[in-house]
N, C-alpha and C positions, 0 to 999 in steps of 0.2 A: 513556494509550494509547502504543503502541510501533509504530513503522513501520520496516521495512527498505525503503529506496528505492533502486532500481537504474535507472540510465540504460540504455535498451535501444534497439536498432535494430528489434526486433520482439519480441512476446510473445503467448502464448495460454494459455488454460486450458481443460481439457476435463473432463467428467464422464461416466463410462461410455463413453468413446471418442467422445463428441460434443463439439465445440467450443462452449463457452458464452460465451466472450469472447476477443477478439483485438484487437491494436493493431499499428500500425506504429511509427515512431520516437516515443519518449516515455519514460515512467517506468512501471516495474512496482513496485507498492507492496504489500508483505505487511504486513497490519495486525492487530495484537493489541489486545484491549481488556481492561484491568485492572478488578478489582472496585471500585476507588475512582474510576473514570473517570466523567465526565458530559459534558453538552453542551459545556461550555467547553473540555474537552480535545479533542473532535472539531472544534470551531471552530478552535482553535489549530493543530491538525495540518493541517487543510484549508488554512488560510492559509499555513502554512509550506511545505507541498508545492507549492501553487500559485505561490509566490513564490521558491522555492529556486533560486538562480542557479547551475545546474550544467551548463548547455549553453554551448558555446563561442561567443564572438563572432567578429568578423572578424579579430581578432588572436590567436585561439587560446586566449583566457582564458575560464575559466568565469565568465560574466557575464550569461547570459540565462536566463530562467525558461521553464517549460513553456508559459505563456501567450504569451510573446514569440516563441517558435519555432513555435507552432501545433502542438505535440506532443499526444500522446494519453496517457491513463492506463489502466492495468489495475490494479484494486484487488482484492486477494484476501484474505479473512479467514484468519487463522492464529493460533489460540489458543495454539499451542505457543510463541509468542514470550514467553509468560508462564510457561513451564516453568522450574522451579527444580531445578537439577541439583547443588546444593551438597552435599546429603547423600545417601549411598547411590548406587545406580546407576539407579534408576527415577525419572524426573522427577515432581515434584509440581506440580499445576496449581491450587493453592489461591488463587493471586493473580489468576487469570483471572476475568473477569466471568461471571456466570450467563448462560446461553444467550440468553434473551429480551432482556436488557439489552445484551449484546454485539451482537446482531443490530440492535437499534434504533440504537445508536451508529454501527455500521458503515454503515447506511443513511443516517444523518444526515450523516456525513462525505462519502459519495458524493454526496448531494444538494447539499451546499455546493459541492463541486467542479464539479458540473454547472451549478449556478446561476451560477458564475463564468465559464461559457462554455467549459469544457474538455470535450472528448469523453472520457467515462469508460466503459470496459467493466469488467465484474465477473465474479468467479467465482460459485459458488453457495454461500451460507452453509450451513455444517454438512455439506457434501457431501465425499466423498473425491475430491480433485481432482488432476489432473496439470498442473503449470505448466511451460511451456517458454519460454525466453527467450534472447536473444542480448544479453549485457551489453556495452554500448558503452563502452569505455575500458580496462579495467573501471572503472566509477564506481559505488560503493555507499556509502550513508550510513545510519546508524541514528538515528532521531529519537524522542525521548520528549516527551510533553506535560508 
């Protein structure tokens, strides 16, 4: 699994001009699922995202997690994170997971985060979405399972 994690002051996702998920301060996570991924990958990334210390403490150091600051998560599926652009000009998506498995693992990761007590908003799997966010910092990390 691959995630682009951005610390945000706010973020939202809409489908057909209707907001389907929105958060205040927290993290916006764009999530891609690879064809080799399984439950252990989703569990690993959920734990990593939940515990990633990228929020500032009282001394201005990145030392607090989303749980510690009471932040929210917006998790949006994005299969293009597995796009391979090394050959030619048209991306290949052969490394992305099949749709049904990607959806299952996406939901698994979201469920793990919610079970940890984090408020999680989501996009709509396999929909054409518009994501808006205000990156706070900017702070952006790429995580792989």
